[in-house]
N, C-alpha and C positions, 0 to 999 in steps of 0.2 A: 790731462782734466780741468786744469784750471787756467792754463797762461795760453797765450794764441789768439791769432781772431779769425779763424774759419770757420766761427760759429757765428760772424757778423755779419747782417745786410748792410751793403751799401747803398741809401733810403736816396741821395741826392743826386742821382745821375744814371742813365738807362732807361730803357722801361721802364712804365709801371706795373703794368699787371704781372709780369712774372715776378715784380720786385716785392708785389702785396701777396701772390701766393706762396713765392718763399718766406716772409716773415711769419703769414698766418697759417701753415699748416701744422707749423710745429707747436705752434700757441693752440692750436685749436686739437691737434691731438694730447695736447696736454690737457685741455680742458674736457677731452671724451674719455680721456684714462683717469681722469679725476669723479667725472661722472661714473662711469663705469663702477669704481671703485665705491661712491656712495650709493648706486643700483647692486651692487653685492651686500653692504647693508641690509637693504630694505629685502631684498631675496631673501638673506638670510633669516633674516628676521620674520619674515611674511611666512617662510616654508616650514622653521622650526621652534616660531614659539607659537605664536596666537592673531587672531584679525586684530587685537585689541594694541597689541603690540607694535605691529605696521602702523596701526590708526595715530598709537602716539611717536612715534617717530617722525612718518610722515606730514601731522599736523605743527611741527612746529619749525619746518621750514621759515614759513613768512614770517614768523614772529623773530627768528634767528637773524634772518636778513633785516628785520626794522632796526634792532639792537645792533647791526654792526654795519651794514650800508654806507651809514655817515663817517665813517673811518675810513673803507674801502675806498669810498670817492676820493680821500687823501691819497691814499696811491698813488691814481689815476691823476693826481694833482703833480704829483713828484715823478710821475711818469713824465708829462709832458714839460718840467722846468727842466729835466735835466735833458732830454730829447732836443730841448730848444736850442740850449745851452752847447750842447753835443757837436750841433749843425753848424754855433757862430763860430765852433772852434777856441769856448772856454773852457779849459781844463780844468781850472781853478774853480770855475762856478760850478761845474759837474762835481766835482769834491767836497765841497761846500753843501751841493742841495743831499747828496747820497748820505752825507754823515748826521745831517739835520734829520731826513726822512726814516732814519733807523730810529733815532729817539721819539720822534713820533710814532711809529710805529710801537718799540717798546712800552710808552706813556700809555698811547690807546689801548692798547692789549693790555695792561694793569687794571687801567680803568673798568674797561668792559667785562674781563673776570667779575670785577668787586660786585657789577652791576648785573650781572646774571644770576650770581649766588644768590644775590637778595631779592632780584625781583621776578624772578621764573614764573613759580607757582601765583603770586598774584596777576601777573598778565595772562597767564594761562585762563584763569579764572574768568578775567577781562574778556577772553576770546570764546567763551561758552564752552571751556573742553569738558565733555560726560566724565563724569563721575567714575566710570569704569576705566578712562585710561589719563586724568588727570596727575595721578601718581606714579607713572611712567612712563610721561613727557616730560614734568620737572624732575624726575631722576636723569634722564636723557640730557635736559638741557644743562643740569648742574654740571654734570660732568665733560660735555662739549665746554663750557665757557671755562673750566680750569686752561683748559690750552688755549687762550685768546691770544696768548702774549707772543706765542709760538704762529698760532696762524697767522697774524699781522705779518712778523718779521718776516714768516716767505714770501706774503702777498707783496709787500714793501721790495723787498729785496729782489721778486721777479720782475716785480715792475720797473724797478734799477735797470735790471739785465735787458729788457725787451726796448727799454730807452736806447739802448746801445747799441741796438740791431740784432741781440741776439734771444733767441728763444727757442733756442734749442737743448741747452742744459736744463733749465726749468724742466723738460719733459723729463730728460735722464734722471732729474733726482725723483718726481715725482712716480717714474714707473716702480723705482725703488722701493718707497715710501710707502705706495700704494697695495704692494706685494706683499710687504708685510702688514699692511689694514687688514687686505682679504684674508692673510694666516689667521691673524688673529681671531677675525671674527668667527672663524670656521671654530678654531678652539675655545674661544669664551663663551662662547651659543651653544654649541650642538656637543662640546666635551664638558664644560664647566657648567652650561645652563644659566649663563648670567644674564641673559634676556637681554634687554636694551642698554643695562650696565655693561655688558660685554661690548656692544657694537659703540658705544659711545668711547668706552676704554682703546679701544681701537683704532678710532677714528683721531684723538686726542695722541696716543702712540706717534704714527702718520704722520699727523703736523707739524709733533718734536721733530723728527727725523727728516722733513723736508727743511723746516727750519736752519737746523742743523749744516746742510748742503749747503744752503743759501750761503750761511754767512762764511762757511769754507771756503766757497771759491771767492767771495769779495775780499777774503783775507790777503788771498794768493794771488787773486789777478795783475796782469800787468797793465791796466787800463786805468784811465783816471778815477772810476769806481772803486778801486783798492780801499779798503778797509782798513784803518788803526782806531782800535777801540778807546786809544789816550783820545783820540781826537773827537770822538762822539759827543755831540753838544748840540744845540739848539741856536742854530744863527737866523736872528728876527728877519732878516732881511726873504730868505731862504723860505722862512716859515710864513712870512706873507705871501708870496708868490705861491705857496703851495694851497693855502688857505684859501686863494683869490681864483684857483680855479676848482680845486678840489672840494671846498665847501658846498659851493652851487651843485656840483655835481651828486656831493654826500648826501643832503639834501633832498635832494630830485630822487634818489635811489629808496631814503628811508620812507619819502612819501606816498613813492610808489608800492613799496611794502607794506605801509600802513592801509592802502587801498586792498591791499593782498590779503593783509589782517583781518580785516573787514570782510571780505569775503567767505574768508576760512571760518568766519565766525556764522555767516551763514550757512555753511555746509555742516560745519559742527554739530549746528540744529538739528541737521538733518539726518546725526548718529552714524555709529563706528562704519557701518558698510561701504558710506559714502562718503567718509573719512579715507576710507582704505582703497577705494576708486579713484576716489582724487588725487592720493598722493600716488597711488601708482603710474598714474597716467601723467601727471606730471614730472614725476621723476623720468618718464621715456622722453617728454616735451623737452626736459633738460637737454638732450642730446641735439636736437634740432636748434636749441637756441643758443647754445655754444658753439655751433659752426660757421651760426651767424655773427655771434657777438666775436669771433677773433677777427674776422674780418672787418668790424667797428674799431677791435682795439688796434690792431694795424691803421684803418684812415690815420686815427689821432696821433699815432706817432709817424705814422709818414706827413701827414699836416706840420705839426711843430717841429720836425728833423727841418725840411723844406722850409719852411717859415723861417728859421733860424737861420739857414742859408741862402735864405734871400731868391729862392726858387719861386718864385709867386706862379708862376705858369702851373711847375709839379704841382701843387698845393691845389689848384681849380682841379686840376684831371684829375687827383686821388678823389673826390668826388664819386665822378661817374663812374669810374671803374671800379670802385667799391660797393658803388650800390647794383653796380650789373652781377657782380658775384654774392655778395650777400641776397640779394631775391632770386638767382638761380638756385643757391645752395638752399635757400629757405624751402623754396618750392620745392626743390626735388627730393631732398631729405625728409622732409615733412609729409608728401606722400609715401614715401615709403614706409615710414613708420606708420600711419594710416592705414596700409595695407594688410601689415602684420599686425596691425594693436593685437588682436583676442590672445594670439600665441605670444606676442610681449608681456601682454598683462597677467598670462598666467602663471609666469614665471614669478612673477611676484606673489600671488596668491591664487589658489585654482578653486576657491568660492565662487561661484558662476554668478550669483548675484553681486561681487566687486567685481567682476570681468564688465558685466553688464552697467554697470555706474560708469566706470574707467571710460568705457566705448562711448558712453553720451559726452563726455568732455573731448576726448579725443575725435568725433566726430567735426566739432564744431573748431577748435582751437588748429590741429593739423595743417587741415587743407591752407589753411588764411595765416599761416606764424611768419611768410615771410615778409609779411606787413611790419611786422614786429623790428626785424632784421632791417630793413630799410628807415624803418624811425632811429634806431641805433645808430646809423651810419650817417642819418644827418644830422642828429646830434653831435655826435663823436668829432664829424669834419667842423663844424661850428668852436668845439673846445680845443680840435689842433690847432685854430687860428686866432686863438687867445681869447674865446668867447664864450662865459660860463654860466653868465647869468641869463642869457635870453633862452638858453638851451634848456634851463629849469625850470622857467616860468611856464614856456610853452609844455613844456613836459606835464607838470603839474594842472597847469589847467585841460591840457587833453586829456590827458590819459587817467591822472587822479581824480582831480574834479569830477570830470564825468563819469569814472566806474560810483565815484560813492552815490552820484544822483543818481545813479542807476539804479542803485542797488536800495536807494532808501523810495525809489518812485518806481518806475517800471518792473522791479523785480517784485517789491512790496503787493502792487495789482496781481501779479503773476508770478505768485512763486515756483516755479518750475527750473530744476537746476539749467535746462537749454537757454531759457531767459538770463539766468546771471551768467552765462559764456559768453551769451553772442557778446557781452557787454567789453569783450577785450578784443576782438577783431576790428568793431565798432572804432572802438578809442585809438588804436594804433593807426587806424589808415587818417582820423582828424590829424592825430598828432603829428605823423608823417605830412602831410599837407602843410601844417602848420611851421614846422622846420625848416619844409623848402621855400618857403615865402621870406623867413627870417634869412637863412642864406642868399638870397638873389638879391633881398632888399641891403644886403651887406658887400654882395661880388660889388654890386652896383657902385653905391658910393666911394668903393677902393677904387674904380675904375675909373669915375669921377675925376678924383682925387688924383690918380695918374697921370690923367688928361691932362690938367689944371697947373702939374708939375711941371709936364714937358713942355705945355705953352710958356710957362714962365722962361722954363731954360732956353 
């Protein structure tokens, strides 16, 4: 289970399309499985507790992402650094980056745990969480953040494995831990009536189990990412490389979440029925998002590995193949989810008013969600090429800032939820086009540099 290379994808030779699919499908399955288990949390709490409990759990997502995305960005930085070193055949650099990444994960996890325990309720108050929801939401968040060290160890560890071309083992590990999550949900919520606390405890338990599986693999593997607990330390050169790529990505993710927190605050002001409907719809949309995002993660790993191997033609081709796949997947899965919107929403809560409010969001987001996939792929291509500041600035301007301006201007003048939700597709298409302009400018500059080098030769 821990040894051998049959799980790895050779990313530096052969046709790109099947390699992207082979790399992304297990990653997609992992993400979908993770969402399925998260959906099970929502379904159990929605069916066997109350609309208030469903609203409490669903309303914490944007805030949790706001607090964690900065450090998840560091895991992306670790992925790029290790993939580049692996493509260059530098096994010592791979080992240094592996041990540094896991130390960053542990330190970040403990820090986030402390922040979550102290700041959960004040931040929920800032989001205008209703009085009948805030106590449950605070309890859920505090328990959730107790598991943050394990959460980040799993995310960083899975990123390390993906950098080596292995996306299958994280799927196996998540399958087991996710099943434990579902069984504990049923036991703690239905049998022991623990409400949101039961869902949170089940989630933390599954995260700890996932982290244990990843660490066991890294301890026993025969590849350069083999973990030696005594060698765990912060190599400052590696930290600098990880931060250079990961910090802009993390800032982007956090500020994206900040815009979503502000949007969530506007939804909270509408009451628990809108909160529940929005939360259920968002959870369903997550299945579409991770399907596209797995392609984006494949893009960054393929681009960075081939850049390390100096296969620059393959780096360029990666973008166009990934855009095609992400667009087809996003449009296809999005339209299927919208076609079955009402039955899917009824799994979360059978209140007709909750379903109607969920369908308002789904009708705007799902048919246009493929634009978000295109945006993510374009940004991932730039990061895989070693550029992280530009996609961060583009995303902050084209998506975050635009959404905030929209909330305080257009939505303020027309406070219908349809007006709020339409800000998403508008921001996606503007940001995607800006990313493509940046990519074309970088590609043109690199082509000119290559031509000058040939002329001098």
